[in-house]
All heavy atoms as TSV, in Angstrom:
chain	resi	resn	atom	element	x	y	z
A	1	MET	N	N	224.739	17.270	8.855
A	1	MET	CA	C	226.138	17.138	8.473
A	1	MET	C	C	226.489	15.854	7.832
A	1	MET	O	O	227.170	15.777	6.880
A	1	MET	CB	C	226.950	17.491	9.744
A	1	MET	CG	C	228.378	17.607	9.374
A	1	MET	SD	S	229.215	18.622	10.590
A	1	MET	CE	C	230.416	17.537	11.188
A	2	ILE	N	N	225.966	14.782	8.453
A	2	ILE	CA	C	226.298	13.383	7.868
A	2	ILE	C	C	225.603	13.202	6.548
A	2	ILE	O	O	226.265	12.724	5.565
A	2	ILE	CB	C	225.749	12.307	8.838
A	2	ILE	CG1	C	226.597	12.302	10.112
A	2	ILE	CG2	C	225.747	10.970	8.251
A	2	ILE	CD1	C	226.139	11.407	11.212
A	3	LYS	N	N	224.417	13.689	6.385
A	3	LYS	CA	C	223.713	13.570	5.070
A	3	LYS	C	C	224.453	14.356	4.021
A	3	LYS	O	O	224.567	13.907	2.876
A	3	LYS	CB	C	222.245	14.071	5.134
A	3	LYS	CG	C	221.308	13.083	5.892
A	3	LYS	CD	C	219.934	13.588	5.804
A	3	LYS	CE	C	218.969	12.601	6.544
A	3	LYS	NZ	N	217.663	13.026	6.497
A	4	ALA	N	N	224.897	15.521	4.317
A	4	ALA	CA	C	225.660	16.352	3.391
A	4	ALA	C	C	226.973	15.697	2.942
A	4	ALA	O	O	227.346	15.639	1.786
A	4	ALA	CB	C	225.963	17.730	3.859
A	5	ALA	N	N	227.656	15.105	3.908
A	5	ALA	CA	C	228.992	14.431	3.616
A	5	ALA	C	C	228.630	13.206	2.770
A	5	ALA	O	O	229.380	12.918	1.803
A	5	ALA	CB	C	229.610	14.086	4.910
A	6	ALA	N	N	227.577	12.474	3.114
A	6	ALA	CA	C	227.262	11.278	2.358
A	6	ALA	C	C	226.872	11.666	0.857
A	6	ALA	O	O	227.320	10.951	-0.066
A	6	ALA	CB	C	226.166	10.504	2.997
A	7	ALA	N	N	226.118	12.692	0.741
A	7	ALA	CA	C	225.684	13.108	-0.629
A	7	ALA	C	C	226.886	13.567	-1.416
A	7	ALA	O	O	226.959	13.296	-2.627
A	7	ALA	CB	C	224.710	14.277	-0.450
A	8	ALA	N	N	227.820	14.268	-0.845
A	8	ALA	CA	C	229.055	14.694	-1.535
A	8	ALA	C	C	229.878	13.552	-2.020
A	8	ALA	O	O	230.478	13.550	-3.040
A	8	ALA	CB	C	229.890	15.553	-0.618
A	9	GLU	N	N	229.814	12.424	-1.338
A	9	GLU	CA	C	230.511	11.196	-1.733
A	9	GLU	C	C	229.656	10.176	-2.471
A	9	GLU	O	O	230.097	9.080	-2.781
A	9	GLU	CB	C	231.132	10.516	-0.507
A	9	GLU	CG	C	232.238	11.378	0.143
A	9	GLU	CD	C	233.385	11.695	-0.737
A	9	GLU	OE1	O	233.788	10.740	-1.488
A	9	GLU	OE2	O	233.927	12.825	-0.663
A	10	HIS	N	N	228.396	10.555	-2.716
A	10	HIS	CA	C	227.400	9.712	-3.424
A	10	HIS	C	C	227.195	8.420	-2.707
A	10	HIS	O	O	227.141	7.321	-3.259
A	10	HIS	CB	C	227.880	9.393	-4.890
A	10	HIS	CG	C	228.159	10.656	-5.613
A	10	HIS	ND1	N	227.175	11.549	-6.040
A	10	HIS	CD2	C	229.371	11.272	-6.003
A	10	HIS	CE1	C	227.726	12.601	-6.644
A	10	HIS	NE2	N	229.025	12.458	-6.681
A	11	VAL	N	N	227.009	8.570	-1.384
A	11	VAL	CA	C	226.770	7.403	-0.472
A	11	VAL	C	C	225.363	7.458	0.061
A	11	VAL	O	O	224.951	8.592	0.532
A	11	VAL	CB	C	227.774	7.397	0.678
A	11	VAL	CG1	C	227.451	6.319	1.665
A	11	VAL	CG2	C	229.213	7.278	0.209
A	12	ALA	N	N	224.659	6.428	-0.033
A	12	ALA	CA	C	223.229	6.386	0.449
A	12	ALA	C	C	223.285	6.276	2.010
A	12	ALA	O	O	224.137	5.646	2.562
A	12	ALA	CB	C	222.532	5.189	-0.091
A	13	THR	N	N	222.316	6.925	2.613
A	13	THR	CA	C	222.142	6.837	4.088
A	13	THR	C	C	220.710	6.428	4.381
A	13	THR	O	O	219.809	6.694	3.577
A	13	THR	CB	C	222.469	8.160	4.763
A	13	THR	OG1	O	221.614	9.127	4.337
A	13	THR	CG2	C	223.913	8.558	4.600
A	14	ILE	N	N	220.511	5.743	5.484
A	14	ILE	CA	C	219.253	5.416	5.976
A	14	ILE	C	C	219.090	6.045	7.365
A	14	ILE	O	O	219.873	5.728	8.243
A	14	ILE	CB	C	218.952	3.940	5.998
A	14	ILE	CG1	C	219.051	3.352	4.645
A	14	ILE	CG2	C	217.631	3.619	6.675
A	14	ILE	CD1	C	218.953	1.827	4.537
A	15	ASP	N	N	218.098	6.932	7.553
A	15	ASP	CA	C	217.957	7.610	8.833
A	15	ASP	C	C	216.750	6.887	9.585
A	15	ASP	O	O	215.599	6.986	9.192
A	15	ASP	CB	C	217.617	9.070	8.558
A	15	ASP	CG	C	217.441	9.852	9.936
A	15	ASP	OD1	O	217.589	9.256	11.003
A	15	ASP	OD2	O	217.273	11.114	9.853
A	16	PRO	N	N	217.078	6.183	10.680
A	16	PRO	CA	C	216.059	5.374	11.381
A	16	PRO	C	C	215.277	6.251	12.347
A	16	PRO	O	O	214.418	5.797	13.125
A	16	PRO	CB	C	216.894	4.383	12.158
A	16	PRO	CG	C	218.237	5.033	12.380
A	16	PRO	CD	C	218.422	5.945	11.204
A	17	TYR	N	N	215.487	7.587	12.376
A	17	TYR	CA	C	214.855	8.477	13.377
A	17	TYR	C	C	213.385	8.312	13.524
A	17	TYR	O	O	212.816	8.155	14.546
A	17	TYR	CB	C	215.233	9.910	13.165
A	17	TYR	CG	C	214.703	10.905	14.220
A	17	TYR	CD1	C	215.398	11.106	15.364
A	17	TYR	CD2	C	213.421	11.502	13.985
A	17	TYR	CE1	C	214.810	11.936	16.313
A	17	TYR	CE2	C	212.954	12.407	14.964
A	17	TYR	CZ	C	213.614	12.604	16.170
A	17	TYR	OH	O	213.072	13.394	17.086
A	18	ASP	N	N	212.725	8.286	12.351
A	18	ASP	CA	C	211.223	8.201	12.314
A	18	ASP	C	C	210.715	6.810	12.799
A	18	ASP	O	O	209.595	6.661	13.201
A	18	ASP	CB	C	210.725	8.426	10.900
A	18	ASP	CG	C	210.852	9.918	10.484
A	18	ASP	OD1	O	210.984	10.778	11.410
A	18	ASP	OD2	O	210.770	10.206	9.323
A	19	TRP	N	N	211.573	5.834	12.733
A	19	TRP	CA	C	211.215	4.483	13.223
A	19	TRP	C	C	211.389	4.291	14.725
A	19	TRP	O	O	210.815	3.407	15.318
A	19	TRP	CB	C	212.080	3.369	12.572
A	19	TRP	CG	C	212.138	3.456	11.024
A	19	TRP	CD1	C	211.137	3.929	10.216
A	19	TRP	CD2	C	213.148	2.978	10.238
A	19	TRP	NE1	N	211.574	3.806	8.919
A	19	TRP	CE2	C	212.718	3.183	8.900
A	19	TRP	CE3	C	214.375	2.324	10.469
A	19	TRP	CZ2	C	213.555	2.821	7.820
A	19	TRP	CZ3	C	215.115	1.940	9.403
A	19	TRP	CH2	C	214.728	2.243	8.091
A	20	VAL	N	N	212.211	5.191	15.345
A	20	VAL	CA	C	212.540	5.123	16.697
A	20	VAL	C	C	211.822	6.192	17.549
A	20	VAL	O	O	211.543	5.968	18.659
A	20	VAL	CB	C	214.078	5.195	16.881
A	20	VAL	CG1	C	214.506	5.107	18.315
A	20	VAL	CG2	C	214.717	4.089	16.108
A	21	CYS	N	N	211.705	7.332	16.947
A	21	CYS	CA	C	211.114	8.480	17.724
A	21	CYS	C	C	209.785	8.914	17.221
A	21	CYS	O	O	209.519	8.747	15.993
A	21	CYS	CB	C	212.086	9.675	17.716
A	21	CYS	SG	S	213.740	9.231	18.363
A	22	ALA	N	N	209.012	9.458	18.072
A	22	ALA	CA	C	207.692	10.057	17.774
A	22	ALA	C	C	207.765	11.287	17.033
A	22	ALA	O	O	208.813	11.973	17.156
A	22	ALA	CB	C	206.821	10.136	18.964
A	23	PRO	N	N	206.776	11.662	16.238
A	23	PRO	CA	C	206.777	13.029	15.623
A	23	PRO	C	C	206.987	14.229	16.630
A	23	PRO	O	O	207.521	15.246	16.223
A	23	PRO	CB	C	205.447	13.134	14.984
A	23	PRO	CG	C	204.989	11.750	14.758
A	23	PRO	CD	C	205.537	10.963	15.910
A	24	SER	N	N	206.642	14.020	17.858
A	24	SER	CA	C	206.875	15.061	18.867
A	24	SER	C	C	208.342	15.219	19.215
A	24	SER	O	O	208.704	16.224	19.823
A	24	SER	CB	C	206.055	14.729	20.098
A	24	SER	OG	O	206.658	13.519	20.717
A	25	GLY	N	N	209.151	14.289	18.765
A	25	GLY	CA	C	210.601	14.311	19.138
A	25	GLY	C	C	210.925	13.424	20.305
A	25	GLY	O	O	212.125	13.298	20.584
A	26	ASN	N	N	209.939	12.930	20.963
A	26	ASN	CA	C	210.243	12.022	22.042
A	26	ASN	C	C	210.655	10.654	21.493
A	26	ASN	O	O	210.042	10.110	20.581
A	26	ASN	CB	C	208.963	11.801	22.910
A	26	ASN	CG	C	208.556	13.023	23.681
A	26	ASN	OD1	O	209.452	13.926	24.009
A	26	ASN	ND2	N	207.274	13.256	23.834
A	27	CYS	N	N	211.736	10.080	22.053
A	27	CYS	CA	C	212.184	8.822	21.693
A	27	CYS	C	C	212.044	7.894	22.864
A	27	CYS	O	O	212.743	7.926	23.841
A	27	CYS	CB	C	213.708	8.847	21.330
A	27	CYS	SG	S	214.025	10.071	19.970
A	28	PRO	N	N	210.915	7.009	22.803
A	28	PRO	CA	C	210.578	6.204	24.020
A	28	PRO	C	C	211.613	5.152	24.267
A	28	PRO	O	O	212.316	4.670	23.383
A	28	PRO	CB	C	209.262	5.595	23.557
A	28	PRO	CG	C	209.356	5.550	22.085
A	28	PRO	CD	C	210.108	6.760	21.693
A	29	ILE	N	N	211.669	4.708	25.547
A	29	ILE	CA	C	212.581	3.645	25.941
A	29	ILE	C	C	211.970	2.250	25.616
A	29	ILE	O	O	212.706	1.286	25.443
A	29	ILE	CB	C	213.021	3.712	27.410
A	29	ILE	CG1	C	211.793	3.618	28.270
A	29	ILE	CG2	C	213.843	4.948	27.594
A	29	ILE	CD1	C	212.161	3.410	29.729
A	30	ALA	N	N	210.710	2.237	25.450
A	30	ALA	CA	C	210.000	0.981	25.040
A	30	ALA	C	C	208.851	1.237	24.136
A	30	ALA	O	O	208.158	2.324	24.188
A	30	ALA	CB	C	209.405	0.286	26.329
A	31	VAL	N	N	208.624	0.299	23.256
A	31	VAL	CA	C	207.485	0.357	22.336
A	31	VAL	C	C	206.720	-0.992	22.383
A	31	VAL	O	O	207.375	-1.999	22.187
A	31	VAL	CB	C	207.906	0.668	20.845
A	31	VAL	CG1	C	206.764	0.541	19.939
A	31	VAL	CG2	C	208.596	1.928	20.816
A	32	ARG	N	N	205.449	-0.964	22.811
A	32	ARG	CA	C	204.673	-2.183	22.960
A	32	ARG	C	C	205.408	-3.312	23.665
A	32	ARG	O	O	205.576	-4.416	23.191
A	32	ARG	CB	C	204.238	-2.702	21.526
A	32	ARG	CG	C	203.282	-1.746	20.850
A	32	ARG	CD	C	202.833	-2.407	19.526
A	32	ARG	NE	N	201.960	-1.415	18.867
A	32	ARG	CZ	C	201.762	-1.465	17.570
A	32	ARG	NH1	N	202.274	-2.438	16.865
A	32	ARG	NH2	N	200.986	-0.525	17.042
A	33	ASN	N	N	205.865	-2.945	24.902
A	33	ASN	CA	C	206.570	-3.928	25.731
A	33	ASN	C	C	207.922	-4.392	25.187
A	33	ASN	O	O	208.418	-5.440	25.640
A	33	ASN	CB	C	205.661	-5.114	26.110
A	33	ASN	CG	C	204.450	-4.737	26.883
A	33	ASN	OD1	O	204.558	-3.850	27.687
A	33	ASN	ND2	N	203.332	-5.297	26.589
A	34	THR	N	N	208.456	-3.665	24.232
A	34	THR	CA	C	209.777	-4.021	23.714
A	34	THR	C	C	210.709	-2.832	23.938
A	34	THR	O	O	210.471	-1.707	23.633
A	34	THR	CB	C	209.720	-4.318	22.159
A	34	THR	OG1	O	208.820	-5.321	21.892
A	34	THR	CG2	C	211.104	-4.567	21.611
A	35	MET	N	N	211.831	-3.137	24.683
A	35	MET	CA	C	212.862	-2.125	25.021
A	35	MET	C	C	213.422	-1.614	23.696
A	35	MET	O	O	213.726	-2.389	22.809
A	35	MET	CB	C	213.893	-2.659	25.894
A	35	MET	CG	C	213.421	-3.014	27.288
A	35	MET	SD	S	212.736	-1.609	28.183
A	35	MET	CE	C	214.096	-0.635	28.431
A	36	VAL	N	N	213.595	-0.354	23.487
A	36	VAL	CA	C	214.238	0.252	22.366
A	36	VAL	C	C	215.703	0.313	22.433
A	36	VAL	O	O	216.388	-0.069	21.537
A	36	VAL	CB	C	213.641	1.656	22.063
A	36	VAL	CG1	C	214.347	2.322	20.926
A	36	VAL	CG2	C	212.087	1.545	21.798
A	37	TYR	N	N	216.211	0.755	23.594
A	37	TYR	CA	C	217.642	0.830	23.820
A	37	TYR	C	C	218.154	-0.123	24.835
A	37	TYR	O	O	217.462	-0.388	25.856
A	37	TYR	CB	C	217.914	2.270	24.291
A	37	TYR	CG	C	217.654	3.315	23.253
A	37	TYR	CD1	C	216.390	4.013	23.407
A	37	TYR	CD2	C	218.371	3.622	22.231
A	37	TYR	CE1	C	216.019	5.023	22.409
A	37	TYR	CE2	C	218.057	4.587	21.218
A	37	TYR	CZ	C	216.828	5.195	21.391
A	37	TYR	OH	O	216.504	6.186	20.467
A	38	ARG	N	N	219.378	-0.665	24.636
A	38	ARG	CA	C	220.012	-1.456	25.629
A	38	ARG	C	C	220.937	-0.586	26.486
A	38	ARG	O	O	221.303	-0.946	27.610
A	38	ARG	CB	C	220.716	-2.685	25.120
A	38	ARG	CG	C	221.849	-2.377	24.249
A	38	ARG	CD	C	222.508	-3.624	23.709
A	38	ARG	NE	N	223.495	-3.239	22.737
A	38	ARG	CZ	C	224.474	-4.002	22.343
A	38	ARG	NH1	N	224.701	-5.146	22.952
A	38	ARG	NH2	N	225.311	-3.563	21.415
A	39	ASP	N	N	221.468	0.458	25.875
A	39	ASP	CA	C	222.276	1.484	26.639
A	39	ASP	C	C	222.091	2.813	25.838
A	39	ASP	O	O	221.311	2.858	24.913
A	39	ASP	CB	C	223.624	1.039	26.893
A	39	ASP	CG	C	224.452	0.773	25.568
A	39	ASP	OD1	O	224.152	1.475	24.520
A	39	ASP	OD2	O	225.353	0.000	25.586
A	40	TYR	N	N	222.903	3.764	26.236
A	40	TYR	CA	C	222.784	5.108	25.671
A	40	TYR	C	C	222.813	5.140	24.104
A	40	TYR	O	O	222.057	5.902	23.459
A	40	TYR	CB	C	223.873	6.019	26.285
A	40	TYR	CG	C	223.841	7.406	25.649
A	40	TYR	CD1	C	222.773	8.302	25.983
A	40	TYR	CD2	C	224.721	7.848	24.717
A	40	TYR	CE1	C	222.750	9.616	25.451
A	40	TYR	CE2	C	224.699	9.088	24.171
A	40	TYR	CZ	C	223.702	9.978	24.533
A	40	TYR	OH	O	223.681	11.191	23.967
A	41	GLY	N	N	223.686	4.356	23.556
A	41	GLY	CA	C	223.904	4.435	22.109
A	41	GLY	C	C	223.580	3.255	21.293
A	41	GLY	O	O	223.833	3.188	20.124
A	42	HIS	N	N	222.991	2.258	21.897
A	42	HIS	CA	C	222.701	0.998	21.119
A	42	HIS	C	C	221.242	0.555	21.320
A	42	HIS	O	O	220.703	0.620	22.394
A	42	HIS	CB	C	223.593	-0.153	21.682
A	42	HIS	CG	C	225.049	0.170	21.465
A	42	HIS	ND1	N	225.781	0.821	22.388
A	42	HIS	CD2	C	225.871	-0.096	20.376
A	42	HIS	CE1	C	227.057	0.856	21.852
A	42	HIS	NE2	N	227.085	0.397	20.691
A	43	ARG	N	N	220.647	0.137	20.257
A	43	ARG	CA	C	219.338	-0.367	20.285
A	43	ARG	C	C	219.266	-1.806	20.832
A	43	ARG	O	O	220.222	-2.581	20.644
A	43	ARG	CB	C	218.708	-0.337	18.841
A	43	ARG	CG	C	218.880	0.937	18.138
A	43	ARG	CD	C	217.615	1.648	17.978
A	43	ARG	NE	N	217.623	2.944	17.252
A	43	ARG	CZ	C	218.533	3.858	17.188
A	43	ARG	NH1	N	219.658	3.673	17.717
A	43	ARG	NH2	N	218.303	4.983	16.575
A	44	ALA	N	N	218.148	-2.177	21.464
A	44	ALA	CA	C	218.036	-3.509	21.999
A	44	ALA	C	C	217.739	-4.535	20.911
A	44	ALA	O	O	217.189	-4.230	19.838
A	44	ALA	CB	C	216.878	-3.514	23.018
A	45	ASP	N	N	218.284	-5.730	21.117
A	45	ASP	CA	C	218.221	-6.741	20.074
A	45	ASP	C	C	216.812	-7.001	19.602
A	45	ASP	O	O	216.587	-7.118	18.361
A	45	ASP	CB	C	218.818	-8.052	20.571
A	45	ASP	CG	C	220.343	-7.964	20.805
A	45	ASP	OD1	O	221.005	-6.998	20.292
A	45	ASP	OD2	O	220.852	-8.904	21.566
A	46	LYS	N	N	215.851	-7.137	20.459
A	46	LYS	CA	C	214.526	-7.427	20.080
A	46	LYS	C	C	213.882	-6.230	19.210
A	46	LYS	O	O	213.131	-6.529	18.347
A	46	LYS	CB	C	213.645	-7.742	21.338
A	46	LYS	CG	C	213.959	-9.026	21.995
A	46	LYS	CD	C	213.583	-10.188	21.076
A	46	LYS	CE	C	213.884	-11.496	21.806
A	46	LYS	NZ	N	213.704	-12.612	20.916
A	47	PHE	N	N	214.212	-5.026	19.602
A	47	PHE	CA	C	213.737	-3.974	18.800
A	47	PHE	C	C	214.328	-3.983	17.423
A	47	PHE	O	O	213.639	-3.696	16.445
A	47	PHE	CB	C	213.987	-2.606	19.563
A	47	PHE	CG	C	213.389	-1.414	18.836
A	47	PHE	CD1	C	212.042	-1.243	18.965
A	47	PHE	CD2	C	214.133	-0.545	18.134
A	47	PHE	CE1	C	211.417	-0.147	18.327
A	47	PHE	CE2	C	213.510	0.581	17.505
A	47	PHE	CZ	C	212.209	0.715	17.626
A	48	VAL	N	N	215.559	-4.212	17.358
A	48	VAL	CA	C	216.276	-4.315	16.072
A	48	VAL	C	C	215.590	-5.462	15.249
A	48	VAL	O	O	215.375	-5.275	14.025
A	48	VAL	CB	C	217.810	-4.550	16.190
A	48	VAL	CG1	C	218.457	-4.899	14.887
A	48	VAL	CG2	C	218.422	-3.284	16.852
A	49	GLU	N	N	215.385	-6.573	15.810
A	49	GLU	CA	C	214.642	-7.622	15.145
A	49	GLU	C	C	213.297	-7.177	14.576
A	49	GLU	O	O	212.909	-7.518	13.501
A	49	GLU	CB	C	214.477	-8.833	15.996
A	49	GLU	CG	C	215.737	-9.600	16.298
A	49	GLU	CD	C	215.563	-10.681	17.279
A	49	GLU	OE1	O	214.439	-11.193	17.499
A	49	GLU	OE2	O	216.563	-11.046	17.937
A	50	ALA	N	N	212.604	-6.409	15.384
A	50	ALA	CA	C	211.244	-5.910	15.005
A	50	ALA	C	C	211.396	-4.951	13.766
A	50	ALA	O	O	210.427	-4.877	12.942
A	50	ALA	CB	C	210.572	-5.298	16.179
A	51	LEU	N	N	212.488	-4.240	13.736
A	51	LEU	CA	C	212.703	-3.272	12.649
A	51	LEU	C	C	213.229	-3.938	11.351
A	51	LEU	O	O	213.293	-3.235	10.303
A	51	LEU	CB	C	213.637	-2.138	13.025
A	51	LEU	CG	C	213.100	-1.124	13.948
A	51	LEU	CD1	C	214.175	-0.069	14.270
A	51	LEU	CD2	C	211.911	-0.392	13.342
A	52	THR	N	N	213.622	-5.161	11.431
A	52	THR	CA	C	214.274	-5.807	10.318
A	52	THR	C	C	213.385	-5.750	8.979
A	52	THR	O	O	213.909	-5.386	7.957
A	52	THR	CB	C	214.610	-7.357	10.592
A	52	THR	OG1	O	215.529	-7.284	11.676
A	52	THR	CG2	C	215.139	-8.062	9.409
A	53	PRO	N	N	212.055	-5.991	9.002
A	53	PRO	CA	C	211.270	-5.788	7.769
A	53	PRO	C	C	211.334	-4.387	7.238
A	53	PRO	O	O	211.336	-4.235	6.055
A	53	PRO	CB	C	209.910	-6.250	8.177
A	53	PRO	CG	C	210.042	-7.059	9.437
A	53	PRO	CD	C	211.301	-6.523	10.109
A	54	VAL	N	N	211.306	-3.412	8.066
A	54	VAL	CA	C	211.270	-2.029	7.713
A	54	VAL	C	C	212.653	-1.692	7.015
A	54	VAL	O	O	212.684	-1.082	5.977
A	54	VAL	CB	C	211.056	-1.073	8.834
A	54	VAL	CG1	C	211.148	0.366	8.413
A	54	VAL	CG2	C	209.697	-1.361	9.507
A	55	MET	N	N	213.693	-2.191	7.673
A	55	MET	CA	C	215.072	-1.902	7.142
A	55	MET	C	C	215.231	-2.693	5.735
A	55	MET	O	O	215.796	-2.176	4.796
A	55	MET	CB	C	216.139	-2.439	8.109
A	55	MET	CG	C	217.571	-2.268	7.556
A	55	MET	SD	S	217.987	-0.510	7.263
A	55	MET	CE	C	218.319	-0.029	8.892
A	56	GLU	N	N	214.716	-3.876	5.690
A	56	GLU	CA	C	214.760	-4.637	4.408
A	56	GLU	C	C	214.033	-3.891	3.305
A	56	GLU	O	O	214.586	-3.788	2.186
A	56	GLU	CB	C	214.109	-5.967	4.631
A	56	GLU	CG	C	214.084	-6.793	3.287
A	56	GLU	CD	C	213.382	-8.127	3.431
A	56	GLU	OE1	O	212.394	-8.204	4.253
A	56	GLU	OE2	O	213.735	-9.062	2.695
A	57	GLN	N	N	212.923	-3.248	3.553
A	57	GLN	CA	C	212.244	-2.485	2.526
A	57	GLN	C	C	212.994	-1.293	2.045
A	57	GLN	O	O	213.072	-0.951	0.890
A	57	GLN	CB	C	210.843	-2.086	3.019
A	57	GLN	CG	C	209.802	-3.207	3.133
A	57	GLN	CD	C	209.651	-3.894	1.790
A	57	GLN	OE1	O	209.490	-3.262	0.784
A	57	GLN	NE2	N	209.798	-5.197	1.820
A	58	GLU	N	N	213.708	-0.578	2.997
A	58	GLU	CA	C	214.542	0.471	2.679
A	58	GLU	C	C	215.743	0.119	1.798
A	58	GLU	O	O	216.075	0.768	0.882
A	58	GLU	CB	C	215.108	1.231	3.944
A	58	GLU	CG	C	214.191	2.306	4.440
A	58	GLU	CD	C	213.913	3.388	3.487
A	58	GLU	OE1	O	214.851	4.157	3.083
A	58	GLU	OE2	O	212.785	3.537	3.031
A	59	LEU	N	N	216.310	-1.013	2.198
A	59	LEU	CA	C	217.450	-1.574	1.425
A	59	LEU	C	C	217.042	-1.949	0.036
A	59	LEU	O	O	217.692	-1.663	-1.024
A	59	LEU	CB	C	218.176	-2.696	2.148
A	59	LEU	CG	C	218.879	-2.325	3.367
A	59	LEU	CD1	C	219.284	-3.615	4.164
A	59	LEU	CD2	C	220.127	-1.547	3.050
A	60	LEU	N	N	215.919	-2.549	-0.062
A	60	LEU	CA	C	215.365	-2.992	-1.409
A	60	LEU	C	C	215.027	-1.717	-2.287
A	60	LEU	O	O	215.255	-1.705	-3.476
A	60	LEU	CB	C	214.135	-3.825	-1.247
A	60	LEU	CG	C	214.444	-5.233	-0.838
A	60	LEU	CD1	C	213.078	-5.949	-0.427
A	60	LEU	CD2	C	215.209	-6.024	-1.816
A	61	ARG	N	N	214.512	-0.706	-1.603
A	61	ARG	CA	C	214.223	0.549	-2.243
A	61	ARG	C	C	215.466	1.183	-2.796
A	61	ARG	O	O	215.549	1.634	-3.925
A	61	ARG	CB	C	213.514	1.559	-1.346
A	61	ARG	CG	C	213.095	2.807	-1.991
A	61	ARG	CD	C	212.455	3.839	-0.965
A	61	ARG	NE	N	213.392	4.352	-0.037
A	61	ARG	CZ	C	214.335	5.260	-0.302
A	61	ARG	NH1	N	214.415	5.814	-1.478
A	61	ARG	NH2	N	215.140	5.740	0.633
A	62	LEU	N	N	216.505	1.175	-1.985
A	62	LEU	CA	C	217.823	1.813	-2.411
A	62	LEU	C	C	218.585	0.927	-3.443
A	62	LEU	O	O	219.157	1.509	-4.393
A	62	LEU	CB	C	218.732	2.006	-1.234
A	62	LEU	CG	C	218.292	3.145	-0.290
A	62	LEU	CD1	C	219.077	3.118	1.000
A	62	LEU	CD2	C	218.407	4.468	-0.934
A	63	PHE	N	N	218.626	-0.331	-3.228
A	63	PHE	CA	C	219.481	-1.209	-4.009
A	63	PHE	C	C	218.771	-2.097	-4.914
A	63	PHE	O	O	219.430	-2.739	-5.803
A	63	PHE	CB	C	220.329	-2.086	-3.132
A	63	PHE	CG	C	221.312	-1.306	-2.273
A	63	PHE	CD1	C	220.967	-0.882	-0.940
A	63	PHE	CD2	C	222.576	-0.921	-2.751
A	63	PHE	CE1	C	221.886	-0.170	-0.176
A	63	PHE	CE2	C	223.524	-0.199	-1.979
A	63	PHE	CZ	C	223.143	0.200	-0.727
A	64	GLY	N	N	217.478	-2.295	-4.779
A	64	GLY	CA	C	216.715	-3.319	-5.499
A	64	GLY	C	C	217.135	-4.716	-4.949
A	64	GLY	O	O	217.700	-4.810	-3.891
A	65	ALA	N	N	216.742	-5.801	-5.676
A	65	ALA	CA	C	217.080	-7.131	-5.183
A	65	ALA	C	C	218.528	-7.418	-5.230
A	65	ALA	O	O	219.002	-8.318	-4.480
A	65	ALA	CB	C	216.280	-8.133	-5.966
A	66	ASP	N	N	219.349	-6.704	-6.017
A	66	ASP	CA	C	220.777	-6.952	-6.118
A	66	ASP	C	C	221.495	-6.018	-5.071
A	66	ASP	O	O	221.734	-4.894	-5.408
A	66	ASP	CB	C	221.215	-6.708	-7.516
A	66	ASP	CG	C	222.718	-6.931	-7.715
A	66	ASP	OD1	O	223.372	-7.421	-6.711
A	66	ASP	OD2	O	223.252	-6.761	-8.806
A	67	LEU	N	N	221.809	-6.545	-3.949
A	67	LEU	CA	C	222.465	-5.760	-2.894
A	67	LEU	C	C	223.885	-5.537	-3.190
A	67	LEU	O	O	224.624	-4.889	-2.412
A	67	LEU	CB	C	222.235	-6.347	-1.512
A	67	LEU	CG	C	220.778	-6.422	-1.076
A	67	LEU	CD1	C	220.728	-7.060	0.331
A	67	LEU	CD2	C	220.199	-5.008	-1.045
A	68	SER	N	N	224.474	-5.976	-4.325
A	68	SER	CA	C	225.836	-5.777	-4.625
A	68	SER	C	C	226.042	-4.459	-5.361
A	68	SER	O	O	227.175	-4.027	-5.585
A	68	SER	CB	C	226.413	-6.949	-5.492
A	68	SER	OG	O	225.824	-6.922	-6.726
A	69	ARG	N	N	224.955	-3.884	-5.842
A	69	ARG	CA	C	225.129	-2.582	-6.604
A	69	ARG	C	C	224.944	-1.375	-5.721
A	69	ARG	O	O	224.342	-1.513	-4.672
A	69	ARG	CB	C	224.219	-2.557	-7.830
A	69	ARG	CG	C	222.759	-2.316	-7.424
A	69	ARG	CD	C	221.885	-2.218	-8.715
A	69	ARG	NE	N	220.477	-1.918	-8.399
A	69	ARG	CZ	C	220.045	-0.697	-8.169
A	69	ARG	NH1	N	220.860	0.354	-8.281
A	69	ARG	NH2	N	218.792	-0.502	-7.867
A	70	ARG	N	N	225.453	-0.227	-6.131
A	70	ARG	CA	C	225.324	0.997	-5.438
A	70	ARG	C	C	223.953	1.635	-5.847
A	70	ARG	O	O	223.512	1.561	-6.969
A	70	ARG	CB	C	226.361	1.975	-5.796
A	70	ARG	CG	C	227.679	1.705	-5.158
A	70	ARG	CD	C	228.662	2.835	-5.421
A	70	ARG	NE	N	228.067	4.012	-5.969
A	70	ARG	CZ	C	228.577	4.612	-7.015
A	70	ARG	NH1	N	229.662	4.220	-7.600
A	70	ARG	NH2	N	227.994	5.714	-7.537
A	71	PRO	N	N	223.289	2.339	-4.887
A	71	PRO	CA	C	222.103	3.037	-5.294
A	71	PRO	C	C	222.358	4.055	-6.397
A	71	PRO	O	O	223.345	4.783	-6.457
A	71	PRO	CB	C	221.667	3.833	-3.941
A	71	PRO	CG	C	222.410	3.143	-2.873
A	71	PRO	CD	C	223.647	2.594	-3.491
A	72	GLY	N	N	221.435	4.087	-7.341
A	72	GLY	CA	C	221.555	5.026	-8.450
A	72	GLY	C	C	222.446	4.577	-9.563
A	72	GLY	O	O	222.632	5.267	-10.546
A	73	ALA	N	N	223.178	3.465	-9.347
A	73	ALA	CA	C	224.216	3.054	-10.411
A	73	ALA	C	C	223.480	2.230	-11.410
A	73	ALA	O	O	222.512	1.693	-11.281
A	73	ALA	CB	C	225.295	2.247	-9.694
C-alpha cells in the first residue's frame, strides 16, 4: 500500500526489510552482538550506524551525488 501510494505521487521509497529480516521472514533482535531494535518500532542506534553505508549506497543509487534532486528527475 505504501509503495503504491508513493509511486502514484512519484516519490521514491527505500524498504529496509531485507537489511533487517532474514529471507525466512524472521527478524532477529540482534545481529552479531548488535541489538536491532530498542523497542517495538525503533531500531537501535548501533544497528542504524551499522546500516549507514548500505543506506548511503541506496541514496546514491536513487539521487546520485546530488541529494538535492528527485530520483528520475
